[in-house]
N, CA, C and O atoms as a GROMACS GRO file, in nm:
protein
  456
    1MET      N    1   0.106  -0.114  -0.020
    1MET     CA    2  -0.036  -0.010  -0.002
    1MET      C    3   0.107   0.127   0.009
    1MET      O    4   0.218   0.119   0.062
    2HIS      N    5   0.046   0.235  -0.062
    2HIS     CA    6   0.130   0.338  -0.105
    2HIS      C    7   0.110   0.430   0.042
    2HIS      O    8   0.001   0.460   0.092
    3LYS      N    9   0.225   0.461   0.087
    3LYS     CA   10   0.186   0.526   0.229
    3LYS      C   11   0.229   0.717   0.185
    3LYS      O   12   0.330   0.742   0.119
    4GLU      N   13   0.154   0.807   0.224
    4GLU     CA   14   0.188   0.930   0.182
    4GLU      C   15   0.282   0.991   0.268
    4GLU      O   16   0.277   0.987   0.391
    5ASN      N   17   0.391   1.063   0.181
    5ASN     CA   18   0.463   1.127   0.266
    5ASN      C   19   0.441   1.258   0.328
    5ASN      O   20   0.431   1.353   0.250
    6LYS      N   21   0.434   1.273   0.412
    6LYS     CA   22   0.397   1.404   0.509
    6LYS      C   23   0.505   1.522   0.537
    6LYS      O   24   0.489   1.640   0.565
    7CYS      N   25   0.610   1.450   0.519
    7CYS     CA   26   0.731   1.536   0.518
    7CYS      C   27   0.776   1.608   0.425
    7CYS      O   28   0.884   1.665   0.442
    8ARG      N   29   0.694   1.627   0.286
    8ARG     CA   30   0.749   1.678   0.174
    8ARG      C   31   0.704   1.801   0.189
    8ARG      O   32   0.594   1.815   0.242
    9ASN      N   33   0.785   1.929   0.143
    9ASN     CA   34   0.753   2.051   0.147
    9ASN      C   35   0.642   2.075   0.082
    9ASN      O   36   0.674   2.023  -0.025
   10TRP      N   37   0.517   2.121   0.063
   10TRP     CA   38   0.452   2.175   0.020
   10TRP      C   39   0.450   2.361  -0.021
   10TRP      O   40   0.453   2.450   0.064
   11PRO      N   41   0.445   2.377  -0.129
   11PRO     CA   42   0.434   2.536  -0.122
   11PRO      C   43   0.332   2.598  -0.026
   11PRO      O   44   0.233   2.541   0.019
   12ASP      N   45   0.368   2.712  -0.004
   12ASP     CA   46   0.262   2.802   0.066
   12ASP      C   47   0.154   2.824  -0.004
   12ASP      O   48   0.052   2.840   0.064
   13HIS      N   49   0.141   2.830  -0.134
   13HIS     CA   50   0.037   2.869  -0.193
   13HIS      C   51  -0.075   2.745  -0.197
   13HIS      O   52  -0.192   2.756  -0.235
   14HIS      N   53  -0.008   2.622  -0.149
   14HIS     CA   54  -0.095   2.512  -0.131
   14HIS      C   55  -0.194   2.501   0.004
   14HIS      O   56  -0.283   2.418   0.022
   15GLN      N   57  -0.159   2.594   0.081
   15GLN     CA   58  -0.201   2.582   0.215
   15GLN      C   59  -0.293   2.709   0.245
   15GLN      O   60  -0.283   2.822   0.196
   16LEU      N   61  -0.384   2.664   0.337
   16LEU     CA   62  -0.452   2.744   0.406
   16LEU      C   63  -0.476   2.778   0.559
   16LEU      O   64  -0.499   2.682   0.634
   17PHE      N   65  -0.473   2.882   0.601
   17PHE     CA   66  -0.475   2.936   0.728
   17PHE      C   67  -0.644   2.905   0.751
   17PHE      O   68  -0.732   2.944   0.675
   18VAL      N   69  -0.662   2.828   0.874
   18VAL     CA   70  -0.788   2.788   0.901
   18VAL      C   71  -0.810   2.863   1.073
   18VAL      O   72  -0.761   2.810   1.173
   19GLY      N   73  -0.880   2.976   1.078
   19GLY     CA   74  -0.861   3.042   1.243
   19GLY      C   75  -1.021   2.996   1.280
   19GLY      O   76  -1.097   2.916   1.226
   20ASN      N   77  -1.035   3.076   1.386
   20ASN     CA   78  -1.184   3.036   1.460
   20ASN      C   79  -1.248   2.920   1.458
   20ASN      O   80  -1.369   2.906   1.440
   21VAL      N   81  -1.141   2.806   1.483
   21VAL     CA   82  -1.188   2.667   1.542
   21VAL      C   83  -1.199   2.681   1.672
   21VAL      O   84  -1.127   2.747   1.748
   22PRO      N   85  -1.347   2.580   1.710
   22PRO     CA   86  -1.393   2.582   1.809
   22PRO      C   87  -1.293   2.453   1.918
   22PRO      O   88  -1.219   2.371   1.863
   23HIS      N   89  -1.305   2.458   2.031
   23HIS     CA   90  -1.223   2.398   2.099
   23HIS      C   91  -1.273   2.250   2.081
   23HIS      O   92  -1.180   2.177   2.116
   24GLN      N   93  -1.374   2.182   2.044
   24GLN     CA   94  -1.406   2.066   2.073
   24GLN      C   95  -1.382   2.019   1.919
   24GLN      O   96  -1.418   1.901   1.917
   25ALA      N   97  -1.344   2.050   1.811
   25ALA     CA   98  -1.341   2.040   1.688
   25ALA      C   99  -1.198   1.950   1.693
   25ALA      O  100  -1.104   1.975   1.768
   26SER      N  101  -1.202   1.860   1.615
   26SER     CA  102  -1.109   1.757   1.569
   26SER      C  103  -1.060   1.792   1.468
   26SER      O  104  -1.119   1.874   1.398
   27GLU      N  105  -0.888   1.721   1.416
   27GLU     CA  106  -0.843   1.698   1.322
   27GLU      C  107  -0.932   1.633   1.198
   27GLU      O  108  -0.942   1.678   1.083
   28SER      N  109  -0.993   1.517   1.252
   28SER     CA  110  -1.069   1.404   1.164
   28SER      C  111  -1.185   1.480   1.111
   28SER      O  112  -1.212   1.472   0.991
   29LYS      N  113  -1.267   1.566   1.205
   29LYS     CA  114  -1.396   1.640   1.159
   29LYS      C  115  -1.362   1.749   1.039
   29LYS      O  116  -1.426   1.764   0.935
   30LEU      N  117  -1.231   1.829   1.085
   30LEU     CA  118  -1.191   1.952   0.969
   30LEU      C  119  -1.155   1.886   0.843
   30LEU      O  120  -1.175   1.939   0.734
   31ARG      N  121  -1.091   1.747   0.859
   31ARG     CA  122  -1.041   1.715   0.731
   31ARG      C  123  -1.135   1.648   0.623
   31ARG      O  124  -1.106   1.636   0.504
   32ILE      N  125  -1.272   1.599   0.692
   32ILE     CA  126  -1.377   1.592   0.631
   32ILE      C  127  -1.427   1.664   0.569
   32ILE      O  128  -1.471   1.628   0.460
   33ILE      N  129  -1.442   1.790   0.611
   33ILE     CA  130  -1.494   1.913   0.572
   33ILE      C  131  -1.421   1.955   0.443
   33ILE      O  132  -1.482   1.975   0.338
   34PHE      N  133  -1.297   1.965   0.453
   34PHE     CA  134  -1.225   2.005   0.376
   34PHE      C  135  -1.195   1.898   0.255
   34PHE      O  136  -1.162   1.959   0.152
   35GLU      N  137  -1.197   1.791   0.243
   35GLU     CA  138  -1.177   1.665   0.150
   35GLU      C  139  -1.319   1.665   0.071
   35GLU      O  140  -1.325   1.581  -0.019
   36ARG      N  141  -1.405   1.726   0.085
   36ARG     CA  142  -1.515   1.781  -0.010
   36ARG      C  143  -1.468   1.828  -0.123
   36ARG      O  144  -1.509   1.798  -0.235
   37PHE      N  145  -1.366   1.914  -0.093
   37PHE     CA  146  -1.324   1.994  -0.229
   37PHE      C  147  -1.174   1.945  -0.305
   37PHE      O  148  -1.112   2.001  -0.396
   38GLY      N  149  -1.146   1.825  -0.237
   38GLY     CA  150  -1.002   1.750  -0.316
   38GLY      C  151  -0.915   1.711  -0.201
   38GLY      O  152  -0.927   1.754  -0.087
   39LYS      N  153  -0.843   1.639  -0.235
   39LYS     CA  154  -0.724   1.596  -0.176
   39LYS      C  155  -0.632   1.676  -0.047
   39LYS      O  156  -0.566   1.777  -0.069
   40VAL      N  157  -0.641   1.621   0.067
   40VAL     CA  158  -0.589   1.725   0.204
   40VAL      C  159  -0.466   1.601   0.229
   40VAL      O  160  -0.476   1.484   0.268
   41VAL      N  161  -0.340   1.691   0.187
   41VAL     CA  162  -0.244   1.595   0.210
   41VAL      C  163  -0.184   1.612   0.359
   41VAL      O  164  -0.115   1.525   0.412
   42ASP      N  165  -0.216   1.722   0.415
   42ASP     CA  166  -0.199   1.767   0.546
   42ASP      C  167  -0.276   1.840   0.632
   42ASP      O  168  -0.330   1.943   0.592
   43LEU      N  169  -0.288   1.804   0.736
   43LEU     CA  170  -0.375   1.927   0.853
   43LEU      C  171  -0.329   1.909   0.964
   43LEU      O  172  -0.305   1.794   1.002
   44HIS      N  173  -0.306   2.010   1.037
   44HIS     CA  174  -0.272   2.022   1.173
   44HIS      C  175  -0.330   2.142   1.239
   44HIS      O  176  -0.322   2.258   1.198
   45LEU      N  177  -0.397   2.091   1.362
   45LEU     CA  178  -0.455   2.194   1.436
   45LEU      C  179  -0.344   2.222   1.586
   45LEU      O  180  -0.275   2.143   1.651
   46HIS      N  181  -0.368   2.375   1.600
   46HIS     CA  182  -0.314   2.405   1.706
   46HIS      C  183  -0.394   2.462   1.794
   46HIS      O  184  -0.474   2.553   1.770
   47CYS      N  185  -0.371   2.398   1.922
   47CYS     CA  186  -0.464   2.418   2.034
   47CYS      C  187  -0.424   2.502   2.136
   47CYS      O  188  -0.324   2.474   2.202
   48LYS      N  189  -0.487   2.598   2.156
   48LYS     CA  190  -0.448   2.702   2.272
   48LYS      C  191  -0.512   2.670   2.428
   48LYS      O  192  -0.630   2.640   2.450
   49THR      N  193  -0.417   2.682   2.520
   49THR     CA  194  -0.431   2.624   2.658
   49THR      C  195  -0.378   2.763   2.728
   49THR      O  196  -0.328   2.862   2.674
   50THR      N  197  -0.410   2.734   2.877
   50THR     CA  198  -0.364   2.830   2.963
   50THR      C  199  -0.230   2.758   3.009
   50THR      O  200  -0.154   2.836   3.066
   51GLY      N  201  -0.192   2.653   2.999
   51GLY     CA  202  -0.076   2.617   3.031
   51GLY      C  203  -0.105   2.521   3.185
   51GLY      O  204  -0.027   2.432   3.220
   52SER      N  205  -0.198   2.551   3.246
   52SER     CA  206  -0.257   2.520   3.386
   52SER      C  207  -0.315   2.381   3.377
   52SER      O  208  -0.358   2.344   3.267
   53LYS      N  209  -0.319   2.318   3.459
   53LYS     CA  210  -0.411   2.175   3.444
   53LYS      C  211  -0.511   2.205   3.560
   53LYS      O  212  -0.489   2.262   3.667
   54GLY      N  213  -0.635   2.147   3.510
   54GLY     CA  214  -0.767   2.122   3.577
   54GLY      C  215  -0.747   2.036   3.669
   54GLY      O  216  -0.638   1.981   3.679
   55PRO      N  217  -0.864   2.004   3.765
   55PRO     CA  218  -0.876   1.910   3.859
   55PRO      C  219  -0.843   1.769   3.825
   55PRO      O  220  -0.800   1.693   3.911
   56GLN      N  221  -0.862   1.732   3.700
   56GLN     CA  222  -0.833   1.599   3.653
   56GLN      C  223  -0.728   1.615   3.584
   56GLN      O  224  -0.705   1.518   3.511
   57GLY      N  225  -0.652   1.702   3.575
   57GLY     CA  226  -0.522   1.693   3.490
   57GLY      C  227  -0.528   1.734   3.358
   57GLY      O  228  -0.430   1.721   3.284
   58GLN      N  229  -0.639   1.785   3.318
   58GLN     CA  230  -0.678   1.822   3.167
   58GLN      C  231  -0.623   1.965   3.172
   58GLN      O  232  -0.627   2.035   3.273
   59ASN      N  233  -0.569   2.004   3.050
   59ASN     CA  234  -0.564   2.161   3.015
   59ASN      C  235  -0.691   2.242   3.006
   59ASN      O  236  -0.797   2.224   2.946
   60ASN      N  237  -0.638   2.356   3.099
   60ASN     CA  238  -0.754   2.453   3.108
   60ASN      C  239  -0.751   2.537   2.975
   60ASN      O  240  -0.648   2.594   2.938
   61LEU      N  241  -0.863   2.539   2.908
   61LEU     CA  242  -0.874   2.619   2.779
   61LEU      C  243  -0.872   2.761   2.797
   61LEU      O  244  -0.902   2.805   2.908
   62THR      N  245  -0.841   2.839   2.706
   62THR     CA  246  -0.820   2.994   2.715
   62THR      C  247  -0.936   3.070   2.675
   62THR      O  248  -0.951   3.185   2.716
   63GLY      N  249  -1.017   3.016   2.602
   63GLY     CA  250  -1.162   3.083   2.528
   63GLY      C  251  -1.091   3.126   2.405
   63GLY      O  252  -1.175   3.157   2.320
   64VAL      N  253  -0.971   3.140   2.362
   64VAL     CA  254  -0.937   3.172   2.264
   64VAL      C  255  -0.934   3.087   2.147
   64VAL      O  256  -0.855   2.997   2.174
   65PRO      N  257  -0.979   3.072   2.039
   65PRO     CA  258  -1.028   2.972   1.940
   65PRO      C  259  -0.889   2.922   1.880
   65PRO      O  260  -0.792   2.992   1.855
   66ASN      N  261  -0.901   2.792   1.865
   66ASN     CA  262  -0.791   2.743   1.797
   66ASN      C  263  -0.762   2.782   1.640
   66ASN      O  264  -0.846   2.846   1.578
   67TYR      N  265  -0.650   2.745   1.583
   67TYR     CA  266  -0.629   2.762   1.460
   67TYR      C  267  -0.514   2.644   1.403
   67TYR      O  268  -0.424   2.595   1.471
   68GLY      N  269  -0.546   2.612   1.251
   68GLY     CA  270  -0.472   2.522   1.227
   68GLY      C  271  -0.435   2.559   1.073
   68GLY      O  272  -0.450   2.676   1.037
   69PHE      N  273  -0.384   2.458   0.976
   69PHE     CA  274  -0.339   2.494   0.838
   69PHE      C  275  -0.374   2.332   0.806
   69PHE      O  276  -0.358   2.227   0.868
   70VAL      N  277  -0.435   2.371   0.667
   70VAL     CA  278  -0.478   2.260   0.582
   70VAL      C  279  -0.404   2.289   0.441
   70VAL      O  280  -0.413   2.392   0.374
   71THR      N  281  -0.321   2.160   0.409
   71THR     CA  282  -0.282   2.195   0.284
   71THR      C  283  -0.332   2.075   0.175
   71THR      O  284  -0.353   1.963   0.220
   72PHE      N  285  -0.346   2.098   0.054
   72PHE     CA  286  -0.383   2.045  -0.039
   72PHE      C  287  -0.283   2.003  -0.140
   72PHE      O  288  -0.178   2.068  -0.145
   73GLU      N  289  -0.300   1.907  -0.217
   73GLU     CA  290  -0.222   1.849  -0.326
   73GLU      C  291  -0.214   1.927  -0.441
   73GLU      O  292  -0.112   1.932  -0.509
   74ASP      N  293  -0.328   1.995  -0.470
   74ASP     CA  294  -0.320   2.097  -0.600
   74ASP      C  295  -0.369   2.242  -0.555
   74ASP      O  296  -0.454   2.261  -0.468
   75TYR      N  297  -0.305   2.337  -0.624
   75TYR     CA  298  -0.342   2.495  -0.547
   75TYR      C  299  -0.503   2.504  -0.622
   75TYR      O  300  -0.587   2.573  -0.564
   76ALA      N  301  -0.534   2.445  -0.726
   76ALA     CA  302  -0.685   2.432  -0.778
   76ALA      C  303  -0.775   2.424  -0.673
   76ALA      O  304  -0.870   2.501  -0.665
   77VAL      N  305  -0.749   2.321  -0.580
   77VAL     CA  306  -0.793   2.315  -0.477
   77VAL      C  307  -0.847   2.405  -0.371
   77VAL      O  308  -0.960   2.415  -0.324
   78VAL      N  309  -0.731   2.468  -0.343
   78VAL     CA  310  -0.709   2.598  -0.275
   78VAL      C  311  -0.825   2.741  -0.327
   78VAL      O  312  -0.893   2.817  -0.259
   79ALA      N  313  -0.810   2.732  -0.433
   79ALA     CA  314  -0.891   2.824  -0.499
   79ALA      C  315  -1.022   2.786  -0.494
   79ALA      O  316  -1.106   2.875  -0.492
   80LYS      N  317  -1.060   2.662  -0.492
   80LYS     CA  318  -1.211   2.590  -0.500
   80LYS      C  319  -1.269   2.617  -0.374
   80LYS      O  320  -1.384   2.661  -0.363
   81VAL      N  321  -1.162   2.583  -0.239
   81VAL     CA  322  -1.209   2.650  -0.106
   81VAL      C  323  -1.238   2.790  -0.071
   81VAL      O  324  -1.330   2.835  -0.003
   82LEU      N  325  -1.146   2.847  -0.129
   82LEU     CA  326  -1.158   3.008  -0.107
   82LEU      C  327  -1.306   3.071  -0.181
   82LEU      O  328  -1.366   3.164  -0.126
   83LYS      N  329  -1.359   3.006  -0.318
   83LYS     CA  330  -1.437   3.015  -0.382
   83LYS      C  331  -1.584   2.999  -0.326
   83LYS      O  332  -1.686   3.060  -0.360
   84ALA      N  333  -1.563   2.888  -0.221
   84ALA     CA  334  -1.679   2.844  -0.167
   84ALA      C  335  -1.731   2.912  -0.025
   84ALA      O  336  -1.836   2.885   0.033
   85LEU      N  337  -1.648   2.992   0.008
   85LEU     CA  338  -1.657   3.073   0.184
   85LEU      C  339  -1.768   3.132   0.148
   85LEU      O  340  -1.794   3.186   0.040
   86PRO      N  341  -1.845   3.118   0.259
   86PRO     CA  342  -1.811   3.099   0.434
   86PRO      C  343  -1.811   2.958   0.429
   86PRO      O  344  -1.904   2.921   0.357
   87ILE      N  345  -1.746   2.863   0.476
   87ILE     CA  346  -1.726   2.747   0.566
   87ILE      C  347  -1.760   2.749   0.708
   87ILE      O  348  -1.715   2.846   0.770
   88TYR      N  349  -1.844   2.646   0.788
   88TYR     CA  350  -1.875   2.621   0.865
   88TYR      C  351  -1.820   2.503   0.972
   88TYR      O  352  -1.768   2.399   0.931
   89TYR      N  353  -1.835   2.529   1.085
   89TYR     CA  354  -1.780   2.388   1.160
   89TYR      C  355  -1.887   2.367   1.249
   89TYR      O  356  -1.932   2.470   1.301
   90PRO      N  357  -1.949   2.244   1.284
   90PRO     CA  358  -1.946   2.118   1.221
   90PRO      C  359  -1.982   2.130   1.046
   90PRO      O  360  -1.921   2.082   0.951
   91ASP      N  361  -2.117   2.220   1.051
   91ASP     CA  362  -2.194   2.228   0.926
   91ASP      C  363  -2.248   2.353   0.913
   91ASP      O  364  -2.208   2.446   0.983
   92ASP      N  365  -2.350   2.369   0.818
   92ASP     CA  366  -2.408   2.478   0.799
   92ASP      C  367  -2.466   2.578   0.880
   92ASP      O  368  -2.484   2.694   0.842
   93LYS      N  369  -2.504   2.523   1.022
   93LYS     CA  370  -2.579   2.582   1.123
   93LYS      C  371  -2.430   2.621   1.220
   93LYS      O  372  -2.450   2.678   1.327
   94GLY      N  373  -2.324   2.597   1.190
   94GLY     CA  374  -2.261   2.600   1.291
   94GLY      C  375  -2.131   2.716   1.310
   94GLY      O  376  -2.158   2.821   1.252
   95LEU      N  377  -2.047   2.715   1.354
   95LEU     CA  378  -1.955   2.839   1.367
   95LEU      C  379  -1.862   2.870   1.249
   95LEU      O  380  -1.791   2.777   1.213
   96LYS      N  381  -1.853   2.979   1.188
   96LYS     CA  382  -1.811   3.060   1.059
   96LYS      C  383  -1.655   3.025   1.130
   96LYS      O  384  -1.600   3.057   1.236
   97LEU      N  385  -1.624   2.955   1.033
   97LEU     CA  386  -1.415   2.938   1.006
   97LEU      C  387  -1.356   3.079   0.935
   97LEU      O  388  -1.418   3.135   0.844
   98ASN      N  389  -1.280   3.109   0.965
   98ASN     CA  390  -1.182   3.201   0.908
   98ASN      C  391  -1.066   3.125   0.836
   98ASN      O  392  -0.973   3.059   0.881
   99ILE      N  393  -1.108   3.157   0.692
   99ILE     CA  394  -1.028   3.057   0.599
   99ILE      C  395  -0.944   3.180   0.528
   99ILE      O  396  -1.005   3.266   0.464
  100GLU      N  397  -0.790   3.185   0.542
  100GLU     CA  398  -0.722   3.291   0.430
  100GLU      C  399  -0.634   3.212   0.366
  100GLU      O  400  -0.623   3.099   0.412
  101GLU      N  401  -0.576   3.236   0.282
  101GLU     CA  402  -0.443   3.183   0.226
  101GLU      C  403  -0.322   3.210   0.320
  101GLU      O  404  -0.303   3.292   0.410
  102LYS      N  405  -0.251   3.111   0.268
  102LYS     CA  406  -0.155   3.136   0.419
  102LYS      C  407  -0.009   3.238   0.358
  102LYS      O  408   0.037   3.238   0.243
  103GLU      N  409   0.019   3.286   0.430
  103GLU     CA  410   0.062   3.417   0.417
  103GLU      C  411   0.229   3.373   0.417
  103GLU      O  412   0.283   3.310   0.507
  104ILE      N  413   0.300   3.426   0.285
  104ILE     CA  414   0.406   3.332   0.238
  104ILE      C  415   0.526   3.408   0.335
  104ILE      O  416   0.537   3.526   0.370
  105ASN      N  417   0.627   3.263   0.370
  105ASN     CA  418   0.744   3.319   0.482
  105ASN      C  419   0.811   3.410   0.455
  105ASN      O  420   0.879   3.400   0.353
  106GLN      N  421   0.817   3.516   0.523
  106GLN     CA  422   0.890   3.609   0.513
  106GLN      C  423   1.062   3.571   0.477
  106GLN      O  424   1.113   3.641   0.389
  107LYS      N  425   1.147   3.465   0.540
  107LYS     CA  426   1.245   3.447   0.518
  107LYS      C  427   1.251   3.381   0.339
  107LYS      O  428   1.351   3.393   0.268
  108VAL      N  429   1.176   3.341   0.314
  108VAL     CA  430   1.162   3.288   0.195
  108VAL      C  431   1.172   3.392   0.090
  108VAL      O  432   1.240   3.390  -0.013
  109LYS      N  433   1.075   3.504   0.144
  109LYS     CA  434   1.060   3.628   0.042
  109LYS      C  435   1.194   3.690   0.045
  109LYS      O  436   1.242   3.743  -0.056
  110MET      N  437   1.247   3.685   0.142
  110MET     CA  438   1.398   3.773   0.122
  110MET      C  439   1.505   3.675   0.054
  110MET      O  440   1.598   3.719  -0.013
  111LYS      N  441   1.488   3.565   0.073
  111LYS     CA  442   1.622   3.492  -0.007
  111LYS      C  443   1.566   3.501  -0.151
  111LYS      O  444   1.648   3.470  -0.237
  112VAL      N  445   1.439   3.538  -0.197
  112VAL     CA  446   1.425   3.529  -0.327
  112VAL      C  447   1.460   3.659  -0.362
  112VAL      O  448   1.490   3.672  -0.480
  113ILE      N  449   1.465   3.762  -0.292
  113ILE     CA  450   1.502   3.933  -0.352
  113ILE      C  451   1.633   3.937  -0.336
  113ILE      O  452   1.692   4.004  -0.422
  114THR      N  453   1.725   3.865  -0.220
  114THR     CA  454   1.841   3.896  -0.264
  114THR      C  455   1.960   3.838  -0.335
  114THR      O  456   2.058   3.909  -0.358
   0.00000   0.00000   0.00000
């Protein structure tokens, strides 16, 4: 069976920033939402916590929404997602996700210019 290489460096224009992600969101549910548009090659979610532990040892949530990045195999899929905005989690009656093109890494810009 072919195993996908997640270590491959995908261009920034193949990636989308996803903000305003609710704390109860899961990477698997987000993947399902974005796979409607095309092949997702990577998706990672960044969860914000206070760093302190609750009574059962769980992390205390800050109240700040989570964010993440989704990477597609093809830029055409990125364009398709942007054209379909707004997108909601977990469905059309849910929370509106903030979806934007990933900003180009400043270090890469500087290397190209110099």
